LUMVEXFI-878954 format. One record per atom (N, C-alpha, C): residue number from 1; residue in three letters; x, y, z. Coordinates in steps of 0.2 Angstrom, whole numbers, plus 5000, padded with zeros to 4 digits. Last residue first. Example, Ala and Ser with C-alpha at 12.3 -4.5 7.8 and 13.67 -1.06 7.14 Angstrom:
BEGIN
+---------+-------+------+------+------+
: drentor : bator :    x :    y :    z :
+---------+-------+------+------+------+
:       2 :   ser : 5064 : 4989 : 5035 :
:       2 :   ser : 5068 : 4995 : 5036 :
:       2 :   ser : 5064 : 5000 : 5039 :
:       1 :   ala : 5066 : 4972 : 5039 :
:       1 :   ala : 5062 : 4978 : 5039 :
:       1 :   ala : 5066 : 4984 : 5039 :
+---------+-------+------+------+------+
REM end
This chain:
BEGIN
+---------+-------+------+------+------+
: drentor : bator :    x :    y :    z :
+---------+-------+------+------+------+
:      92 :   val : 4933 : 5153 : 4986 :
:      92 :   val : 4931 : 5149 : 4980 :
:      92 :   val : 4936 : 5151 : 4974 :
:      91 :   leu : 4934 : 5161 : 4997 :
:      91 :   leu : 4938 : 5154 : 4997 :
:      91 :   leu : 4937 : 5151 : 4990 :
:      90 :   asp : 4926 : 5171 : 4996 :
:      90 :   asp : 4933 : 5173 : 4995 :
:      90 :   asp : 4937 : 5167 : 4995 :
:      89 :   glu : 4913 : 5165 : 4998 :
:      89 :   glu : 4915 : 5167 : 4991 :
:      89 :   glu : 4922 : 5168 : 4990 :
:      88 :   pro : 4913 : 5151 : 5009 :
:      88 :   pro : 4913 : 5158 : 5008 :
:      88 :   pro : 4916 : 5160 : 5001 :
:      87 :   ile : 4903 : 5136 : 5007 :
:      87 :   ile : 4910 : 5139 : 5007 :
:      87 :   ile : 4910 : 5146 : 5005 :
:      86 :   glu : 4892 : 5128 : 5017 :
:      86 :   glu : 4893 : 5133 : 5012 :
:      86 :   glu : 4900 : 5136 : 5012 :
:      85 :   glu : 4889 : 5112 : 5019 :
:      85 :   glu : 4893 : 5117 : 5021 :
:      85 :   glu : 4894 : 5122 : 5016 :
:      84 :   leu : 4876 : 5101 : 5023 :
:      84 :   leu : 4879 : 5105 : 5018 :
:      84 :   leu : 4883 : 5110 : 5022 :
:      83 :   asp : 4867 : 5094 : 5032 :
:      83 :   asp : 4874 : 5091 : 5030 :
:      83 :   asp : 4878 : 5095 : 5025 :
:      82 :   ser : 4856 : 5102 : 5032 :
:      82 :   ser : 4860 : 5102 : 5038 :
:      82 :   ser : 4867 : 5098 : 5037 :
:      81 :   asp : 4849 : 5099 : 5020 :
:      81 :   asp : 4853 : 5105 : 5021 :
:      81 :   asp : 4858 : 5105 : 5027 :
:      80 :   ser : 4851 : 5081 : 5017 :
:      80 :   ser : 4848 : 5087 : 5020 :
:      80 :   ser : 4852 : 5093 : 5020 :
:      79 :   thr : 4860 : 5072 : 5012 :
:      79 :   thr : 4852 : 5071 : 5010 :
:      79 :   thr : 4848 : 5077 : 5013 :
:      78 :   pro : 4876 : 5070 : 5005 :
:      78 :   pro : 4871 : 5073 : 5009 :
:      78 :   pro : 4864 : 5073 : 5007 :
:      77 :   leu : 4883 : 5055 : 5000 :
:      77 :   leu : 4881 : 5061 : 4998 :
:      77 :   leu : 4875 : 5064 : 5003 :
:      76 :   ala : 4886 : 5042 : 5004 :
:      76 :   ala : 4889 : 5047 : 5008 :
:      76 :   ala : 4886 : 5054 : 5006 :
:      75 :   thr : 4882 : 5033 : 4994 :
:      75 :   thr : 4877 : 5034 : 5000 :
:      75 :   thr : 4880 : 5040 : 5005 :
:      74 :   lys : 4892 : 5032 : 4986 :
:      74 :   lys : 4887 : 5037 : 4984 :
:      74 :   lys : 4882 : 5038 : 4990 :
:      73 :   asn : 4908 : 5033 : 4992 :
:      73 :   asn : 4902 : 5029 : 4992 :
:      73 :   asn : 4897 : 5034 : 4990 :
:      72 :   ile : 4921 : 5039 : 4981 :
:      72 :   ile : 4917 : 5040 : 4987 :
:      72 :   ile : 4911 : 5035 : 4986 :
:      71 :   ile : 4938 : 5040 : 4976 :
:      71 :   ile : 4931 : 5037 : 4975 :
:      71 :   ile : 4927 : 5037 : 4981 :
:      70 :   phe : 4949 : 5051 : 4969 :
:      70 :   phe : 4946 : 5049 : 4975 :
:      70 :   phe : 4939 : 5046 : 4973 :
:      69 :   val : 4963 : 5048 : 4958 :
:      69 :   val : 4956 : 5051 : 4960 :
:      69 :   val : 4954 : 5048 : 4967 :
:      68 :   asp : 4975 : 5042 : 4960 :
:      68 :   asp : 4975 : 5047 : 4956 :
:      68 :   asp : 4968 : 5051 : 4956 :
:      67 :   ser : 4969 : 5037 : 4975 :
:      67 :   ser : 4974 : 5036 : 4971 :
:      67 :   ser : 4975 : 5042 : 4967 :
:      66 :   ile : 4959 : 5030 : 4987 :
:      66 :   ile : 4962 : 5036 : 4986 :
:      66 :   ile : 4968 : 5034 : 4981 :
:      65 :   ala : 4942 : 5023 : 4989 :
:      65 :   ala : 4949 : 5023 : 4986 :
:      65 :   ala : 4952 : 5030 : 4986 :
:      64 :   lys : 4931 : 5026 : 4997 :
:      64 :   lys : 4932 : 5019 : 4995 :
:      64 :   lys : 4940 : 5018 : 4992 :
:      63 :   val : 4925 : 5035 : 5010 :
:      63 :   val : 4930 : 5035 : 5005 :
:      63 :   val : 4932 : 5028 : 5003 :
:      62 :   phe : 4918 : 5035 : 5021 :
:      62 :   phe : 4914 : 5034 : 5015 :
:      62 :   phe : 4919 : 5034 : 5009 :
:      61 :   gln : 4926 : 5038 : 5032 :
:      61 :   gln : 4923 : 5031 : 5031 :
:      61 :   gln : 4920 : 5029 : 5025 :
:      60 :   his : 4928 : 5051 : 5032 :
:      60 :   his : 4933 : 5047 : 5029 :
:      60 :   his : 4930 : 5040 : 5028 :
:      59 :   pro : 4913 : 5061 : 5028 :
:      59 :   pro : 4917 : 5057 : 5032 :
:      59 :   pro : 4922 : 5052 : 5029 :
:      58 :   ile : 4913 : 5075 : 5018 :
:      58 :   ile : 4912 : 5068 : 5018 :
:      58 :   ile : 4916 : 5064 : 5023 :
:      57 :   ile : 4906 : 5091 : 5017 :
:      57 :   ile : 4911 : 5087 : 5021 :
:      57 :   ile : 4909 : 5079 : 5021 :
:      56 :   val : 4904 : 5101 : 5003 :
:      56 :   val : 4902 : 5096 : 5008 :
:      56 :   val : 4907 : 5093 : 5012 :
:      55 :   gly : 4901 : 5116 : 4994 :
:      55 :   gly : 4905 : 5111 : 4997 :
:      55 :   gly : 4902 : 5107 : 5002 :
:      54 :   arg : 4891 : 5124 : 4989 :
:      54 :   arg : 4898 : 5124 : 4985 :
:      54 :   arg : 4902 : 5118 : 4988 :
:      53 :   ala : 4874 : 5120 : 4987 :
:      53 :   ala : 4880 : 5122 : 4991 :
:      53 :   ala : 4886 : 5121 : 4987 :
:      52 :   gly : 4863 : 5117 : 4979 :
:      52 :   gly : 4867 : 5122 : 4977 :
:      52 :   gly : 4873 : 5124 : 4981 :
:      51 :   gly : 4857 : 5105 : 4982 :
:      51 :   gly : 4854 : 5112 : 4984 :
:      51 :   gly : 4858 : 5118 : 4983 :
:      50 :   ile : 4862 : 5094 : 4977 :
:      50 :   ile : 4863 : 5095 : 4984 :
:      50 :   ile : 4861 : 5102 : 4986 :
:      49 :   leu : 4859 : 5094 : 4964 :
:      49 :   leu : 4857 : 5088 : 4968 :
:      49 :   leu : 4857 : 5090 : 4975 :
:      48 :   ser : 4866 : 5105 : 4958 :
:      48 :   ser : 4858 : 5105 : 4959 :
:      48 :   ser : 4856 : 5100 : 4963 :
:      47 :   leu : 4879 : 5100 : 4959 :
:      47 :   leu : 4877 : 5106 : 4963 :
:      47 :   leu : 4869 : 5106 : 4964 :
:      46 :   val : 4881 : 5090 : 4950 :
:      46 :   val : 4880 : 5088 : 4957 :
:      46 :   val : 4877 : 5094 : 4961 :
:      45 :   ala : 4885 : 5095 : 4938 :
:      45 :   ala : 4878 : 5093 : 4939 :
:      45 :   ala : 4876 : 5092 : 4946 :
:      44 :   gly : 4899 : 5104 : 4944 :
:      44 :   gly : 4895 : 5101 : 4939 :
:      44 :   gly : 4888 : 5100 : 4941 :
:      43 :   ser : 4906 : 5102 : 4961 :
:      43 :   ser : 4906 : 5104 : 4954 :
:      43 :   ser : 4901 : 5101 : 4950 :
:      42 :   val : 4911 : 5105 : 4978 :
:      42 :   val : 4907 : 5102 : 4973 :
:      42 :   val : 4906 : 5106 : 4966 :
:      41 :   lys : 4925 : 5103 : 4987 :
:      41 :   lys : 4922 : 5108 : 4983 :
:      41 :   lys : 4918 : 5105 : 4977 :
:      40 :   ile : 4925 : 5094 : 5002 :
:      40 :   ile : 4925 : 5093 : 4994 :
:      40 :   ile : 4922 : 5099 : 4991 :
:      39 :   arg : 4934 : 5089 : 5015 :
:      39 :   arg : 4930 : 5095 : 5013 :
:      39 :   arg : 4931 : 5095 : 5005 :
:      38 :   trp : 4933 : 5074 : 5024 :
:      38 :   trp : 4936 : 5078 : 5018 :
:      38 :   trp : 4931 : 5083 : 5016 :
:      37 :   gly : 4938 : 5067 : 5040 :
:      37 :   gly : 4933 : 5069 : 5034 :
:      37 :   gly : 4937 : 5073 : 5029 :
:      36 :   asp : 4948 : 5063 : 5048 :
:      36 :   asp : 4941 : 5062 : 5050 :
:      36 :   asp : 4936 : 5063 : 5045 :
:      35 :   val : 4964 : 5057 : 5049 :
:      35 :   val : 4959 : 5060 : 5045 :
:      35 :   val : 4952 : 5058 : 5047 :
:      34 :   lys : 4972 : 5060 : 5065 :
:      34 :   lys : 4969 : 5055 : 5060 :
:      34 :   lys : 4964 : 5059 : 5055 :
:      33 :   asn : 4975 : 5067 : 5076 :
:      33 :   asn : 4981 : 5066 : 5071 :
:      33 :   asn : 4978 : 5060 : 5066 :
:      32 :   glu : 4963 : 5070 : 5082 :
:      32 :   glu : 4968 : 5066 : 5085 :
:      32 :   glu : 4973 : 5063 : 5080 :
:      31 :   gln : 4957 : 5074 : 5066 :
:      31 :   gln : 4955 : 5073 : 5073 :
:      31 :   gln : 4959 : 5068 : 5076 :
:      30 :   leu : 4955 : 5084 : 5052 :
:      30 :   leu : 4959 : 5080 : 5056 :
:      30 :   leu : 4956 : 5080 : 5063 :
:      29 :   asn : 4950 : 5086 : 5036 :
:      29 :   asn : 4948 : 5087 : 5043 :
:      29 :   asn : 4951 : 5082 : 5047 :
:      28 :   ala : 4957 : 5093 : 5022 :
:      28 :   ala : 4956 : 5087 : 5026 :
:      28 :   ala : 4954 : 5089 : 5033 :
:      27 :   glu : 4951 : 5101 : 5007 :
:      27 :   glu : 4954 : 5101 : 5014 :
:      27 :   glu : 4953 : 5094 : 5017 :
:      26 :   glu : 4947 : 5099 : 4994 :
:      26 :   glu : 4949 : 5105 : 4996 :
:      26 :   glu : 4953 : 5105 : 5003 :
:      25 :   ile : 4945 : 5088 : 4981 :
:      25 :   ile : 4947 : 5089 : 4988 :
:      25 :   ile : 4949 : 5096 : 4989 :
:      24 :   glu : 4931 : 5092 : 4969 :
:      24 :   glu : 4938 : 5091 : 4971 :
:      24 :   glu : 4940 : 5092 : 4978 :
:      23 :   gly : 4917 : 5082 : 4962 :
:      23 :   gly : 4921 : 5088 : 4964 :
:      23 :   gly : 4928 : 5087 : 4965 :
:      22 :   phe : 4910 : 5072 : 4956 :
:      22 :   phe : 4908 : 5075 : 4961 :
:      22 :   phe : 4911 : 5082 : 4963 :
:      21 :   phe : 4906 : 5062 : 4942 :
:      21 :   phe : 4910 : 5067 : 4944 :
:      21 :   phe : 4907 : 5071 : 4950 :
:      20 :   asp : 4900 : 5045 : 4944 :
:      20 :   asp : 4899 : 5052 : 4943 :
:      20 :   asp : 4904 : 5057 : 4946 :
:      19 :   gly : 4903 : 5032 : 4946 :
:      19 :   gly : 4906 : 5035 : 4941 :
:      19 :   gly : 4905 : 5042 : 4939 :
:      18 :   ser : 4898 : 5026 : 4957 :
:      18 :   ser : 4894 : 5024 : 4951 :
:      18 :   ser : 4897 : 5028 : 4945 :
:      17 :   asp : 4906 : 5031 : 4967 :
:      17 :   asp : 4907 : 5024 : 4965 :
:      17 :   asp : 4903 : 5022 : 4959 :
:      16 :   thr : 4910 : 5047 : 4962 :
:      16 :   thr : 4906 : 5043 : 4966 :
:      16 :   thr : 4907 : 5036 : 4964 :
:      15 :   tyr : 4925 : 5056 : 4963 :
:      15 :   tyr : 4920 : 5053 : 4959 :
:      15 :   tyr : 4916 : 5048 : 4964 :
:      14 :   val : 4936 : 5070 : 4963 :
:      14 :   val : 4932 : 5065 : 4967 :
:      14 :   val : 4926 : 5063 : 4963 :
:      13 :   lys : 4953 : 5075 : 4960 :
:      13 :   lys : 4946 : 5074 : 4958 :
:      13 :   lys : 4942 : 5069 : 4962 :
:      12 :   thr : 4963 : 5084 : 4971 :
:      12 :   thr : 4962 : 5078 : 4968 :
:      12 :   thr : 4954 : 5078 : 4966 :
:      11 :   gly : 4966 : 5095 : 4979 :
:      11 :   gly : 4964 : 5096 : 4972 :
:      11 :   gly : 4963 : 5090 : 4968 :
:      10 :   ile : 4976 : 5086 : 4990 :
:      10 :   ile : 4972 : 5092 : 4989 :
:      10 :   ile : 4972 : 5094 : 4982 :
:       9 :   val : 4985 : 5076 : 4990 :
:       9 :   val : 4978 : 5074 : 4988 :
:       9 :   val : 4974 : 5080 : 4987 :
:       8 :   asp : 4997 : 5080 : 4995 :
:       8 :   asp : 4997 : 5077 : 4989 :
:       8 :   asp : 4990 : 5076 : 4986 :
:       7 :   thr : 4994 : 5084 : 5008 :
:       7 :   thr : 4996 : 5089 : 5003 :
:       7 :   thr : 4996 : 5086 : 4996 :
:       6 :   ile : 4994 : 5071 : 5014 :
:       6 :   ile : 4988 : 5075 : 5013 :
:       6 :   ile : 4989 : 5081 : 5008 :
:       5 :   lys : 5003 : 5059 : 5006 :
:       5 :   lys : 5003 : 5065 : 5011 :
:       5 :   lys : 4996 : 5068 : 5009 :
:       4 :   lys : 5000 : 5041 : 5005 :
:       4 :   lys : 5000 : 5048 : 5002 :
:       4 :   lys : 5000 : 5053 : 5008 :
:       3 :   val : 5007 : 5025 : 5004 :
:       3 :   val : 5004 : 5030 : 5008 :
:       3 :   val : 5005 : 5037 : 5005 :
:       2 :   arg : 5003 : 5011 : 4996 :
:       2 :   arg : 5007 : 5017 : 4995 :
:       2 :   arg : 5003 : 5022 : 4999 :
:       1 :   met : 5004 : 4994 : 5000 :
:       1 :   met : 5000 : 5000 : 5000 :
:       1 :   met : 5004 : 5006 : 5000 :
+---------+-------+------+------+------+
REM end
């Protein structure tokens, strides 16, 4: 298994396990020196599916693979506005 640095995965494209483009990794959320979740800048058609929010946080447990791309479990997609994180305009 090849270990990657967090800085190496920032900007990596994210796809669902069904092959849909989801967005790009923006940031890792750490808790007790372990990755707890990933902040993803949402792009494309997915924006309309999640209410237009620009970013979401996906718990690390829903990541299926990390390599040249991220693969996330489609069940990780937020289903309510409380799961969404709005990214301020100055960070976009």
